[in-house]
N, C-alpha and C positions, 0 to 999 in steps of 0.2 A: 815661276816656281811656286810650289805649294808648301808653305812653312808648316811646322808642326802645329802651331796655333793659328790656323787659318780662320778668318771670320766670314769667309764666303761659303756659307752652308748652302747646299743644293736643296731644291724643292724635292721632298721625299714623300712618297706615298705612305700615309700614316694608317696603319691597320691596328685593330684591337688584338690583344693577345692575352693569354692567361698569365704571362710573365710581366711583372711590374717591378719598379724599383721603389724602395722605401728607405728612409734614413735608418742606418744601422745603429747609430748612437745619438738619438734625438736630444738627449740632455747635455751633450757636450757643446761648448761654444763653437761657433763657425771657424773653419780654417781659412787661411788666405792662400789661394792657389796651391792646393795639395797636388803633388806630382808622383807620389809613391806611398804605398802602404805595405809594410812587411811585418813579419813576426821574427822573433829571435830564436825560436826552436830550442829553448832552454827549460821548458816545463813551467815557465812563470805565467803563461797565458796572457802575455802583454802584446800590444800592438804599437807600431811606430809609424807615424805619419810625417813625411818630409814635405816641407813647403818650399816653393821655388826660390824664395829669397833667403833661405838658409836656416830656418828653424826646423828642428825635428822634435816632435812631441811624442810622449809615451803615455799610455793609459791601459787600464785593465780591459780585457775583452769581455765586456758585459753589456747587454743592451740597455742597462739602467745606469751605466757609468756617467758621472757628471763632472768629474775632475780629470785634468791632465797635467803633466809636468813637462817642462822644457828639458829634453834629453841632451840635445846638442845645439849650440848656437853658432852658426857660421855666417850670420847676417852681415858682419863687417868684413868678411873675406870673399864672399861670392859676388858675382856681377850684380849690381843693384837694380839693373833694368834690362829690358830686352826680352822678347817673347820666347826665345829659345836659349836664353842664358840664365845662369844661376845654379842652384843645387838641382841636379837632374837624376841622381840615382843613389840608392842605399842598399847595402847587403850585409848580412851578419855571417861571420865565419861559422862553418859547420861545427867547430868546437868552441863556440862562443861561451857556453856555460862554464868553461874552464879558463880560456885565454882572454875573454872579454873584448875580442877584436871585431871591429866593424869597418866597412869600407864605403867610401863615397866617391861619386863622380860629379865634379862641379866645374863651372867656368869662373874665371876671375879676370879682372881688367888690369892690364899692365902694358907698358910700352915694350917694343921689341918684336911683336908679331905684326903682320900686315894689317890686321884689323884692330889691334890693341886688346884682343881677347885670347885667352889660353884655356885649355882643358887640363884638368888635373885629377888623378886617381890617388887617393890618400887612405891610409889606415889610421883609425883612432882606437883608443882603449877606454872602455867604460871603467868607472870607479869600482874597486872591489868593496869599499865600505858603503858606497851609495850607488846601488845598481841602476838607479834612474838618472844618472848624471855622467856626462862625458866632458872632459876638459879639452879645449883646443890645443893646449900645450902638449898633448900626447900624440899630435899628428906626426905620422911618418909618410913622407911623400914617396910614392912608388913611381909615378909617371907624370910628366908634364909635356904637353904638345902645343905647338903654335896653331892658332886657327886663322885661316886666311879671310874668313868672313864671319858675320855674327850668327848665321843660321846653320842648320844641319850639324849639330854637335852630338847627335846620338844621346847617350846618357845612361843607359841601363848598365848595371853591374849585378851579377848573380853567380853563385857557386853552382857548378854542375855536379852530377852524381859522382864524377871522378875526383872531386875535392878541389878542382882548379877554379880560379876566378875568371869568368868570361866578361868581356867589356865591349860595349858598342860605341863606335865613333862614326859620325856621319861623314859625308864626302867633302866637307869643308865649306859648303854653302854656295852662295850666289844662286844661280839657276843653271841646270843642265850639266853641272860638274865641269866647269871650264878648264880645269887643269887635268881632267881625266883621272882623278885620284882613285875612283872606284876600281879602275883596271890596273893601277900601279901597285906592285908589291914592294915598292921602296918607300912607301908611306903608310902610316897607321890609319889615315883617313879613309872612310868608306869601307870599314872592316868590322868583323867580329874578332876580337883578340882572345887569347887564352894564356894565362900565366899561373905559375906556382908561387903562391904567397907564403908558403911554409919553408922556403929555402931561398938562398941568394946565389948570385954568381958575380964574377968580376965586373964591376962597373954598374951593376943593377941592384935595386932593392928587392928584387924578386928573381925567380929562375924561370927560364923558358923550358917547358916540358919537352923532353926528347921525342915525344910522339907528335909534336906539332908538324904540320905538313912541310914547312920550309926549314926545319931544324938542321937538316944536313946539307942545305944548299950552300954552294960556294960563290954564288952571285954576290958581287960587291953591292952593299947598300940594302940588301933584302931585309925586310922586317920579319924576324923569325917568331915574333909574338902572334903573327896572323894565324887565325884558325880558319876563317872563310873571308872571301872578298867579293867585290862587285856589288856592294850595298850602297844605297843612296842615303837613307837615314832610318836605320832600324831603331826607332825610338824605344820600343819595348820588345823584349823577348822573354821566354820562360821555358823551363824544362818540365817535361812530362815524365816523371820518374818510372812509372810502370812500363813505358815503351822506350825510355831513354832517348826520346826525340826532343830536339831543341827547336821550338817554334819562334818565328819572328814576324812581326808586321813591319814591312818596309814601306815608308811613306813615299808616294809616287810624285811625279812631276806635274804634268798638266792633264793627264788622261786616265791613269790606272793606279790603283792601290793593290799591293800584293801581300800574300801570306807565303812564307817560305819555311821549309824544314831545313835547318842549317846542318850541313854535314862537313866534316873535316876536309879542308883543301879545295872545296868547290867554289866556283866563280858564279855569282848570281846575276851577272849580266850588266849591271849599271856601269857606265852610261851608254851602253850599246843596246840595252833592252829596258823596257818599262813594262812590267808584267810579262805577258806572253808576246809582246809586240816590239818591233824594232823602234829604237829611239834615234831620231836623226837619220843619218845614212845607215842602211841595213848591213852593217859590218859584223856579221855573225858567223860567217863560214869558218868551220874548223875551230871555233872558239870553245866548244863544249860547255856552253852555259847551262847551269842548272836552272830548270824552269820552276816557277812557283807551283804550289799545290792549289792555289786559288787566286783569282784577281776579281776586282770589281771596278766598274768605270766611275767616272766623276759625275755621272747622272745620279749616283746613289750617295755620294759623299766626296770628301776631298782630302782627308788625312786620317790614315788608319791608326788606331790605338790597339796594339797587340795585347792579347790577354793570356788566358790559361786554358789548358784542358781541364775540364771540371772533374775533380776526384773527391768531392765532398759527399755528404749523406743526405742533406736536406732537400735536394732537387734531383731525385733519381732519374727523371726523364732527360737530364742533361749529362749524365755520367759518360765520360769518354769523348765528349764533344768539345771542340775548341771554341771558347767564348771570346768574342772580340767586338770592337766597336769602331765607329767613325767619329772622330773628335768633332768635326764640323757639323755633321748631321744629327749626332746624338743617337744614332741607331745602334742597336746591339743585335748581333747575329750568333748563331750556333752552327759551326762547320763540322760535318762528319767526314772523317778521313781515316782509312786504315791501310792505304797503300795498295789495296787490291781492288776493292769495289769503287764504282764511280763516286767522286766527291759530291756531297750535297750540302746546301747552305740554306738555313731557315732564319728568317727575321724573327727575333723574340719580342722586340719592343722598339718603339721610337720614343726616346726620353725627352727630347728637346733640351738636353743638358750638354755642356761641353765636357766630354769624358776624357780626362787626361791619362788615366791609368786604371788598371785592375790590380787587385791584391788578394792574397789568400791568408787565412789564419792557420794555426797549428792543426786544425781539423780539415784543412783543405776546402773550407767554405769560402765562397767568392764574394769579393767586395768591389765597389766601383768608386773612383775618386771624381768628384765634380770640381772642375777648375773654375774658380771665381775668387776675386780679391776680397769680397766681403761675405759671400754666401757659399764658400767652399765647404763641402760636406762629404762624408763617407756613406755610401748607400749599399744596400744588399739587394740581390735579386730574390723575388718571392714568386711562388706560383699561386695566383689568387683563386684557382679552382680547387685547391686542396687545403684541408686543415691538417696540420702536422702535430703529432703528440710525441713529446719526449717523455717516456715513462721510466720510472725507477721502481723496481720491485724485486723481491727475493722469494724463493720457494723454500718452505720450512725444512724439508729433509735434505735439500741440496746445499743449504747454507752452512758453511764451516766457520765457526767463530774464531778459530785459531788463525785462519788465513784471511778472514774478512772477505771471503769470496764464496761463490758457489762451486761445487765440485765439477760442474760442466755448464757451458752455455746451452740454453734450450729455448724452444719456441713457446711463446705465450700469445694467445689470441685475445684481442680486446673487442668487445661488442659495445657499440655506441647505442645507448638506450634512451628513449624518451623519459623525461622526469615526471611525466603524467601517466597515471595508471591507464592501461595495463603495461606500460613501460616497454613499448614495442622496440624492436631492434631497428635502428635507422641506418646503421652502417657497421662495418666490421673490418678488422685488419689483423695481420699477424706479423710478428717480428721475433728475432732471436734476442733474448735478454743476455747481454754479455756477462760472463761469470765474474769478471773483475770489477767492472763499473756498475753492474746490476741495472744497466739501462738498455733501452731499445727505442727505435723510431717507428712510428706508425703514420700512415698517410690515408686520410679519409676523403673520398671524392664526392660521396652522396650527401652526407650530413650537411645541411646549411649552417651558417653561423648561428650559434645558440648555446643553451646550457643543457648538459646531458649527464646521465650516469655512465660511468665507464665500468664495464663488467669484465673482469680478468678470468681467463680459463687456461691453466696449464694442463698438460696431458694427464696428470693424475692429482690435480688440486681440486678443491671445491671452487665453484665460481664465487669470486669475491668482487663486491661492488664498491664503487668509490663513495665518498662521504655523503651524508645526508644533504639533499638539495642539489647535488650534482656539481659539475664544473663546466667552464666555458670552452668551446672550440670555436675558433675564428678562421675563416677562409683567408689564406695568405699569411697566417701567423703560426708560430710554434708555441703550443701550450706545454707547460711542464707540470707533471704530476708525480709526486714522490710518495709511494705507499710505505716506504721504509723508515721514515723519521717520526711517525706518530701513529698510534693505533687508531686514532679517530679518522685517519685518511681512508679507512675501510668502513663501509656502512655497518653499523652495530659494533664497531671496534673489533671486527671479526678477523683478528690476526694474532700471531703469537710472537713474543719478543725473544730473540736469541742474541745474547750479548747486548749490543746497542742497536740492533737492527730488527725492525718489525717485518715478519714474513707471512705470506699467505699460507694457509694450512694445505697440506697435501696428504695423499693416502686414499683418495676416492677413486680406486682403480676400476670400479664398475660404473663410474660416471652417473650416479643417481643423486648427486648433490648432498649425500650423507655418508659419513665414514662410519661403517657398522660391521656387523659380523660377516657379511658377505665379502667385504674387502679383506678382512682377516683371513678368511678361507683361501682367497685367491693368492694372497701373499705367502701364506703358509705353504701352499702347494708348490709355488714357484721356488721357495727357499728349500723345500725338501729335495728338489732335483738340482739345486744350485744354478738356477737359470741365470743366463748372462746375456749381455747385449743391451741394445736400446729398446727396452720393453716397459710396458706400462706399470708392471708390478715392482720395478726398481724405483722406489720412492726416495732414495738417498742420492741418486745420480752418480753412483760409482760403477754402474753397469754389471752388478752382481746382486742377486736377491739373497739376503742372509738374515741373521738374527737382528741386525740393526734396523732393517726394514720392518721386520715383524714388531719390534719394540715401538717404533714410531707409530705404526697403525694402531697397535693396542692402546697406546696412550691417548690417541685422538678418539678412539671409540669410547674410552672411559670418560673423555671430556665432552662427549655428545656433540662432536664437531659436525656442523652442517652449514650449507649456504644460508646466509641471512639476507632477506629481501625487504625492500621498503613496504 
């Protein structure tokens, strides 16, 4: 049997890649065996890390954060030892911001089961007066099941786009599924379950959705909580909301690890199949087993850690790809699958870490949990061939002080210039500045790590340079530059303050780096015919050229506004 935490890593070909892992929160203390990282989706920008022995920590999602708090302490309740026992999963209710409900999947030790171990799904409630604290006394037990062995307990809990809670339980353990639990629909073992936690029914602390595949079955003993079956040990699964796909990494036996897209009512084959292959006697005729979307052999690893389809912004080359790892080998891959074209798989990196889990934050950025009792840490993937810039800026005529936003989102190009005369352009990029957040992301492939001037150019602004002396861009890092909080962020203080926000000047519709009589003539002529649409003479971003545009350009002409260069 290949347990979740196998120590028998295979020899893996180690190749260099532009993708690396680096500590996401280097100033935090180390964690002890982190097995889950999630966010609460309540607008607080907090992250929660669950440790296998029952502690859940909370901290602010900031690369400079140095403190954390104990959010929930289950250390006296969960199994105190065992490589696949303890606190295994954590999920927040979709309406957590109002109901404060969170759900955990954990094992505990108690007589009465064949192994002395049990799995439990419970709800807890966070304090309304202290949002960083949960008391054990708020526990509501939803489900408790006997475990025949100590291994293959699954552990993942997550809410789907349908608002239901999905739960993973392994096949009960030992090796080869001796009781055949994966194929039995009269047990919850070896399954993905789906329940409605917002309602109850007779005898249950939850309700079984009427759309579950066995809901209408009259078979005695059938478990109607089952959503899909034939699973060995789906340690991690995740939802990809844009496609509504449920991805799972199912840990294999002795030969193959598999990736499945889980669909309602389907049978994924265990213990008759391992990956695409027969397991034991080839008893597959007429079974209608759902095949994996991908498998890999134990020449490459020994225990899959399912991940996420990447939907963040910082790694555009990975968008839409399923990122996953092998716990034993420390290898991270990116799988491309659309259900139409051939599936492709690319190795991103070999970390030589024990990867227990992936996680995402509220921005869908991806994180990696390193399992270690003393060196547990949260990492993030970075592209070491790219310097990333998170830019905050606002355009004078577009900015509305009443709404603290721009009238429209619009493209701003950034030129990366040498800080040494003649200030050559080393790289450039363009991004849409969001009208609400006033931010955009830029990716620079050519500029090596170093200090540069950042020169901004909107379609009708003057070119505006960053502060005297420039700023640093580092390959593999995200640099943050905010033009809006201080006039000195622009070279020569060449910005105008509107309300509390500094904005780059615009109205240079003839693009000659000076706002002058020529610009007035162009805007006047456009206003005379009430020109509309996405046009360069619309300097207020309302898609019509009128008196407001004329006034802005007139004022900038009177102020002798022009590009200021070093």
